[in-house]
N, C-alpha and C positions, 0 to 999 in steps of 0.2 A: 186301646188309647180312648179317653174320652172325648177327644175333638173329632175323631172319624165322624161319628153319628151327627154333629153339627155340622161337618164339611159335606156329608152326605147329603144333609137336609138342605143346604144351601144349593148344591148341584142339582137337587132334586126336579126344581121346575124345569129347566130347561132340558133336561132328558126327556121329561114326559112330553113336552112341545115337540122333540125331535121326533118321538112316537107319533104323536099327532101327524107330524108332516109325512112319515112314512107311511101311515095309513092311507094318505090321499094319494100315495104314488111315489115315485122315485124324484125327489126334488134335486134342484141344482145344487144347493148345498149340502144336503145330506149325501149325494152320489160322489161328491168329492172330498166328503170328510172335513169340509170348512167349518162346521158348526162349532162354534166356540162355546165353552163353558163359562158362564157368567157368575162372577163372585161381587154381590153388591157390598159396598163397605159402609155406605152411609143410607139413610133414608129416602134422600132425595135423588134417587137413582136416575130418573128421567131428566132431571134439570141438571145434575152434574156428573155428565157423561165419562168426563176426563179422569173422575175417581174411580171408574169400573175396573175392577181386575178380570181380565179374561185369559182363559187357559184354553188354546185351541189344539183340536186333534186333526187340522189340515195344513196343509202346506204351499197352496198354490199362490201364484202372484197376485191373483185378484183380493184374495184376502189379505195379503201382506199391505198391498196398497192401501185397504180400508183401515187396517189396525194399524199402520206405520206410526202413527201420532197417538197411539193409545197404549195405556199400560196392559201389556199381554205376555203371555207365555205360550211357547209352542211346544206341545208335548212329543213332536216328533222333528225328524231333522228338515231343515229348510228344502224348498222344491229343488234348488241348485245341486244338493248333494245328491238327490235322485238320478238328475242329469249324469254326474258324475259317475255314479255308479253304473248307469246304464252304458255308458261309454264304455267303462272298464271291462264290462260284461261282453259286449259286443267285439272289443278288441282281443278279450281273452280266447274265443272262439274262433278269432280270424275271419271273422265276417266283414267282409268290404262291399259287398253289393246287397242292399237290403232294400225292401219296401217301408214306407212310413205312413200311417193312417191315424189321425189325429182328428179329435172330435172338432166340429165346426163351432167354436166360441172364441171367447177371447184367452181362455186357458189354453185351448189347442194351438191358437196362433204365437201366444207366448212361448210354447213348448217348441215349435219349429223354428222361430226365430232364435231360440238359444240353442238348439241341437244342431241345424243345419251348420253353422260355422264350425262347431266342434267336429261334426263327423268330416267336414272337408280336411280341416287341419291334421288329422289322423288317419287320412287315407281312406276314407270311407265314402262310398257313392250311394247315392239314393237312385234306386231302380225307377221307382214310382212314388209318388207323393199324393195322396187323396185325404180329403176332408169328408168325415162321416156326419150327417145331419143329426144336429141335437135339438130334438122337439119331445115333449111329452103330452101333446094335445092329439084327441083322435082325427082331428080334422088333417093332419101332416103326418099322421102316423104312417099311411100307406105310402105316402111320398118318401118318408125316409126309409121304408124298406125298398122302395123302387131304386133308391140310390144305393144302397148298400148292396142291392144286387149288380149294380154296374161296377162297384168296386170289387165285387165276388168275381167278375170276369176279369178284371185287370190282374188280379193275382193270379187267376188261372194261368192267363198268357205269358205273365213275367218269368223269368229265369231265376228271379232271386229267389233264394229258398228261406230267408230269414226275413220275417215281417214284424214291424215295430208298431204296437197298438198303442195309443194314448187316448184315453176316454174316461167314460163312465159305464157303469153297471148297463145302464139304460141303451147306452150306443151299442154296447156288445150284443143285445138282444136282437138288433136288426141283423147283425152278422147270422145270428141264429136262424132267423127265417130265412136268409139266403142259402143256408145249410139244408134247411127242410124243404125249401123248393128244389134245391139240387136232388135231394133222396127221392123226391116224388117224380123226379124225371121230367121237369117242365124245360129244361133246355140246358144249359152248360153243366159240365160236370163238376165234380168235387176237387178244388185245387189240393193236388198230392204233392208231397214232398215238400211241405213247409214247416217251419217251426216259427211258433209265435211267440213274442217277448211282450208282456204286459207291465204298465205301470202301477202304482199302488192304487189307483183309482178305480182299477177294473178288477171285477168280480164276476163270477157265474152265478145268476140267481135265476131259478127257473119258476115262472108263474106255472099256475096250477094246468094250464092247457099245454105247457110246455115240459110236463114232467117225463115224460115218455120220449122225448126227443134226445137222439143220438147225441152224445158227447164227446164221440171219439175224434172229432175234430180238433178238441183242444188237450189231447192225450199229448204229454211230451213237453206242453208250452211252459216257458219260464217266466216267471212275474216277480216283481219286486213287492215286498209288504211291508209295512210297519212291524217293527221288531216287537215280537210278543213272547211270553213265556207261560208256564202253567202255575198258576198261584194254587196251593193246596186247598183242595175242597171245593173247586168251585162245578165239577161235574155233580158232584152230591148235591150242592146248592140247587143246580138245575133240576134234578130229580126232585128234591123235595120241595121246591119252590111251586111246582106245577100244582100241588094239592092246595095250596093257599091262594091261586090266583080266584078271583071272584067273577061272577057274573057282570059286575058293573064296569069291567075294563074292557073296553069296546075293542081296544087296540089288539090286545091280547086274544080276545074271542074270534076277531076276524083272521088273525095270523093262524090261531088253531084250526079253523075251517080250511084255510086255505092249504095251509101244511099236511093236515091228514084227509084232505078232500072228505069232509064230512060237514055235517050241519046240525047246529044246537035245536032242540024241538022249539025253543021259543024265538028262534031268529026269525026278526019282521020279513027278512026277503028270502025267498026260495031260489037257493044257489045252484039247484039241479044235482047237488050230491046224493048219491043213495043211502049212505052210511050217516048213523046218527052219532055225534061226538058225545063222548061219556065223561072227558077229563080224564080217562084211565089210560089214554093213548099214551105212548113212550116216546119222549123225544129222541131217544137214541136209535129209533129204529128208522128215522128220517133219512133220507141220501145226504150227502154232502152239500149238493147244490141248493139244498132247501133249508138245512139247518145244521150250523156246526156244533158239536157239544164242547169242542175246544173253543176258549175264549179267542176271539178275533183281535187283529191288532187295534182296531178302532175302539173296542172295549177295554184291551189293556192299557189303552192310552189314557181313556176316562178314568181307570182303576188307580192309575198312577196319580192324575191330576188329584184325584179326591184325598189320596194319602200324603200328597206333596203339600197341599192346603191343610190339611190336619196337621202335619209336623210344622209349618209354619205358624199355625195358630199356637200350638202347644210353646214353641220358643217366644212367641209374643207373649203368652202368658206366663212365661219364666222369667222375661225380662225384668229390670229393674223399674221399670215405667208404670205409672199408675194406669189402672184400668178398673172399669165395673161394668156389670152386665144390666142392660137393660131388656128384659123379657117382654116382648110385646108380639103378641098372635104367634107364639112359638117360633118367632125368627130369631136370629142373633145379631144385633147391630154392635159394632163396636164405636166408641167415640169418634167424633170428627176429628180431635187433635192426633189420634193414635192412626189414622186410615192409611197415612203413608207407610206406617212401619210396617205392615204385612208384605208390603213389595221388598223391603229391607232384608226380612228373614225369609221370604221365599227364594229369594235369589242366592242365598247361602244355606240352603237345605242340603244335605248329602246324608242318604241313608239308604239302606238294603231293603227292598220291599219283601214280601213273603216269598216271592218266587227267586229271590236270591240276588235281582239286578239291583245296581247301584242308580239311584235316582238323584240327579243334581241338574243344574241349569248353568249353562255358561253364560257370559257377560251379556249375551245379547238376548238372554231369557228362553233360549232353546234349550230343551231337554236334550244332555248327552247320551245320545244313542244311535243306534245305525237301523240299517235295513237287512230285513231277511230276504233270502232268494229262495223261491218256492218252485217246485217242479208239480206241473198240474197232471194228476193221472185220472183218467177215464177209462172204463173197463166196460164190456158189452152188456153186462149184468146192470148198467145203469149206476153201478156205485161210483163214487168220485172223491178223491182225497187230493191234499196238499200236503206235500213232503217237503219239509226244508232241506235244503242241498247246501246252504252256504250262507254267508252274510256279507254285507259290506259296512266296513268302518269309515265313515267320512272323516274321522279325526286322526286316520293313520298319517304317519310322516310322508312328506313328499316323495321321498325315494321307494316308498312302497305304494302300491296300488292300493291296498286295502280291501280287495276283493279275495276272499277266500271260498273255495268251492271243492265239494267232495265229489269230484266226477264220476266216481264208481257207482254213486247213488243215483246218479241221473237216469231216468227212463225216458228214452226219445220214443217219437211215435214210429209204429212199425214200419212206415214207409222207410225209415231209415235203417231198419235191421240192427239196431243197437249201436250204430256207428254215429259218431259225431258228425250232425250236419255241416256241410261246406257251402257257403253262400259267397261266390264270388263270380265277377262277371268274366273273368279269365283265368284259366289254370295258372297256379304258382309257376315261374319262369324256374326251371331246375339251375344247379349251380352250372358253371360255364356259359350262361345264358344271361341276356338282360332284356328289360322289357322296350319295347319298342311302340308307342301310342299309335292307336288306329286314328286317322283323322276324321273328325266330327264326332268323335266319341269320348265319354268322360273319361278320366284319368285311370280310372278301376279297369277299364278296357284295353287291352293291349295284345301285341303279338309277343312270343318270344325268339328271338334270333340269337344265334351263336357270338360269342365274344370276338371281336377280331383278334387277329395273330399278334401275340406279346401281351395280351391283357387277360384279366381272369375276374369271374365274380364269385366269391366265395360265401355267398348267402343268397337267399332265395328272393326274386323279386327285385333284384337291383336295378334302379333306374339307368346306370351306366356301369360299364365294366372298368376296373381300376388296373392301373400299372403296378408290376412287382417293382420292387427297390433294386437299384441296380445290381447287388449282390445276390437277388434272387431271380428265377425264370418260371414262367407257369407250366405245370405238368400238362400231360398229353390233354387232360380233361378240361383244363382251363378254370379249376376249381379251386386251386391253392398254388401257393408260391414255393418253390422248392430252392434252398439255399444251393448255389452255384459251386461245383467243384473247384478249388483251387488248384490250378495246373501249371506246370512249367516243365522244361525238358530236363530230366532227373536221371541221375546215374542209376536209378533203380528199376525204370521201365524199360522195356525190350528196346524200342528205339535208341534211347540212351545207351543201353549197354552194347548195342551194334555199333552204333557210332565211336564209342569209346575204344572198343575191340579193334576197329579199322585204324584210329587214331594211334594204338599202340602198334600193331602191327606194322604201319607205314612209317613211324617213327624208329622201330627197331630195323626196318630194311634201310631206311636213310643212314642210320648210325652205321650199320654193317658196311654200306657202300662206301661211306667216308672213311672207315678202317681199312677197307680194300685198296682204297687210292692213296691214303697214308701209307701203307705198309708196301705198295708197288710205287712209290713217289719218283722213283729213279727210272722206271720204265719209259720206253718212249712213246707209249700211247698217252701216259700222264702228262708227260714232259711237254709232247706236242699240242696240248689243248689248254696252254695258260693254266698250270697247276694251281695258282692262288685263286683265281676266279673260280675254279672248279670247287676248292675247299668252301670259298665263301659261299656258292649256290648251294651246295650240298647243306651248310649249316644254317643258310635260311630255308631251305625247304624243310628241313628238321623243325625248325621255330614254326614254320608254317603249321605242319601236322600238330605241334602241340598246342599252338595258338586255339586250336578248337575246342580244346578242353575248356577255356573261358567261356564257352557259350554254353556250356552244360551246366547244370545246377541251378539252384535259387539266385535268382539275381541280386547282387549287392551293389553298393555303391562304388568299391575298387574294380569288381570285376566289369562292371559296365564302362568304366573309364579307360580299361585297358582292353577290353574286346575288340573295338573297331579301330583303335589309334595302333596297337603292336600288331594286328592282322594287316593293317594298310601299310604300315613302315616295313615289315618284314616282306612282303609281298613286292613291294616296289624296290626293296634292295635285290630281292631275287630276279624279277624282270631285268634289272639295270644290270645284273651280271651276265644275263643271256644276253642283252643287247651289246655289252662290251665284248662278250666273247666273240659273237657275230662281227663286230666292228674289227676287232683283232684280226680276224681271219681275212678280211678284205685288206686291211693295210698290209698284212704280210703277203699277199699275193701281189699287191699292187708294188709294193717294194722291191720284188726281184725283177722287175721290168728294167731293162736297159736305160739308164738316165733318170730313172724315176727319183724323183724328189720326196718319195713318202718312207724312205729309210729312217729319217728321223725321228718320225711317228712311231716307228716300231718298238715296241717295249712295254713295260707294266704301266707306265705313266698314264699312257691314254686310257687303258681300261681302268685304272684306279680313279682317275678324274671324272670317267662318265659315272660309275656308280657312285661316287661321293656326290656329285652334283644332282644327279637324279634323285638320289635318297634324301638329300637337304630340301629338295624342293616339295617332296611328299612329307617330311618332317615339319616344314614351315605350315603346310595345310593343316596338318593334325594339331600343331600347337595353336594356331588360330581358333581350330575347333573347340578344343579344351580349355581355351580362355574365353572365348565368347558365350557358347551353348553348349557345354559338355552332355554326354549322356547320362541318364540318371535311371534309377530303378522307378518302375512305375507298374501300375494296374490296369490292366485292358479289361473293361466290364461289358463292352459293346460288340466285339467281334465276333465272338462264340456266344450262343444262345444259352447253353448250360454249364459254363465254365467261366471262371475268373483266371485270366491268365497274369502271371507275373513274369515282366519282360524289362528288358532295358529300351527305355525309350532313346532314340538317337540324338535328341535335343534339336539339333539343325538339321534337318532333312537335307538342305542345300549343301551343308559340308560333307554329310555323308556321302552325297552323289558326286562332290568333287573330288573325294578320295577315290571313289570307284572309278571315275572319267579319268583321272590322272593315270590310274593303273593302266585302265584301257588303252589311254594313249601310248604309254610306255610300250603295252603288249603289240599293239598295230605299228608302231615305227620299227620294234624288233621284228615283228612277222615280215614286213616289207623289205628291210635290211637282209634277213635271213634268207628270204626268198630269192633276192637278187644273186644272193651268194651261194646259192646251192650247187651250181654248175661250176664252180671254180676247181680247177685240178688240183686238189690237195689230198693226201691219202688219208688224212685223219679232219678232212672237212666235216665241221658238226653242222652245216647250214641246212642240210637235209632234216635232220633229226630235229634241230631247233624249230625248222618251218612247221614240222608236223605238230611238235609239243606246244607251240603257239596257236596253232589251229584249234587245237584240243581246248587250249585255255582260253582262248577267245568265245569259243562254242559254248562253252560251261558257263561264263559270266555273261553272256548275253541271255542265255536260258535263265539265268539266275534272275536278272533284272526284271524279266517279264514274269517269272514265277513269283518273286518277292512281291510284286504289286498286287498280287490276287490272292495270296496265301496270308494267312492272320494265325496268331497264336503261337505254339511250339513249334508246330510245322514249319513255320516261316524261319524260325532259329534253324530246324534241323536243315532246312533248304539251304541256307547259308553255309551250315557246317559242311554239307555234302559239296556244295560248290568250291569250299577251301581245299577240301580233301581231294576231289576230283582234279582241280586244275594244279594243286602240287603234285598229284600221282602221273598226272601226264607230262610235266616236266622230268619229273623223277625217271619215269619209264622210257621216256623218248629219248633223253638225253644221255642217261647213265647205263641203264639196262644192256645196249649193245657193247659199250666198253667193258662193264664187268664180265659179259659172255667172253670177251677175247681175252681179259686178264686172268679167268678163273679157268674157263673151260678150253680155251684155244690159246695157251701161251706161246705156242711157236709162232703164231702171227704178232706177236708183240716184242719185234726186235727190228734192229735198224735196216738189216738186209731186206726183210720183208716188206719194210715200208718203201725203200727204194725201188723193189721189185715193182710194187703195186704202182708206185708213181709213174715208173717207166712203161708199164703197161697203159 
């Protein structure tokens, strides 16, 4: 392209001036990469500074403020983007305890002011924060080395393994002096077990007296660098260019002497080098810390700047606007009326350079590009290399971090035995533990304590343990929530099968006894014990046994409504029958006394009245319960840790205990009456058996109440079923088993003569 030569000519002056600055030492602007490339658009450059086009290859805030009101283009991303990438890098490796060393100037202060809040917001603590002196005069040089030596000691004592450097090449040289002093054994040892992260302004440059100094200190360091590529033919250009360099270029001559440790014969000053420079020395023989054969990021930025201006000029020339060339002293000036148009085209260029990278500017005049992540490699033979291990794209979407790393390509310092360094104040809290802050320490320093019972931590380094959902429970390690097992007293489990078997056996036994009494209804032993009440009691006991089946299986609305009400009603009728039988015996005995007025009460009417009245009272309680607060299916999440219990909620606990209390009252009255009647002289007096059966009944239900209050889940249901079966079996066995024994096994005792004989005895 014809415009490339013109653009290069425009940019040549500032580049030569930059070379002159480097000749005198590492300057402020040069070291930070601030130097803008100037493109004059009108002859009156000094008077019309607002018309100056600037392309800067630096990014620090100091330059941004100076150029904020000028027309300029930035060839690398904004400094804030580097901060963002540095933060992502630290977070990627999980470094939460870091050291921070920044150059002591305006840029270093700005870096700390911007980064410290970001570190705090992302859980990163700064173990130490130091400033390295920023001087380039011999007067303060040794003072700077002394201060660097102090920082060196702080690094040794600190437990932080990750150290962030923000500075320039000159400030890094002070650290190298500290390393040299340590190697010479002057005092403190080398800080081992550290990994260093550098910003783009830092680079390793060895002065001639530092050529043989060890670089192992920096081996494994990671730095950000301006994105660069490999334009084809660049290395051949360097190799061919050295034959064209002339003796008149003082900067090149001095560089040549310093790089190859030689001296030209016509050099005005004696450098103290033994070898003579011949211009035949090979640049590719120089170590990486002296000269890089690959294009550096800064050079690549200038390379892109030249071609960007060339493309803009080409677009300007191809536009419909009038233009004309004025050649004056081999400089290219555009007319005043078209000076602003170059900005218009420069902001809209988009092309691929010779290395294949797309070159374009965003609306802020910044080149759309990113950073390279570099791994510094230093070997014992003094060779030094920089290897690209990733990149950071500032334009990545918010949901992506924009940082890509090839971790397999990273070579860490030998101190780490090729394992990723861990820089934390406290070890990570494992699953099942939480962080407990140490008093007076930064938030990154903590103790790890187990989660309290009932809580878990399913991530490392949790600030607090969390509670599982109601239908989950913590596992033994307290690192995950396990779904609770849904449980209820089912027909399939052993306990349920056992209870059902007992219900069936008891029901069959009761039915058999009822059949025996019906078959032998005309025998004296059946007739003498109030046959109708006996049938009623046996039927009620049969229903009591069968009612236990309502408590087994998954609770449903109907079963919950019937469970307690049927159980309460049937048991009340059964106990009422027992009470009626006992009172009937007493009335029968009293009626045979001479002159007794009790004969009118002897008969079925009193017994029936007792059963009906006592049963209706219990029925009233049950109806009130069902009408006001009936039982309903419920889920108990809390009574058992590892299971969800499906149960019938009694609704009103007061009504439930009213039913039990009323049954207890009937049983107590029956027990007292039976106890008083147990010595009456009647051959078939049941009072003794009733007394014992009610003693069993009361013992069972008192035990039930005590156990019911302390039992949860399906075992609470099992306890109630057991109480129903045990109390029913007590009544059945104590009252009817002796009679069945006589009817079936001793029929000779079941006759009127035997009854009279026993009565006489």
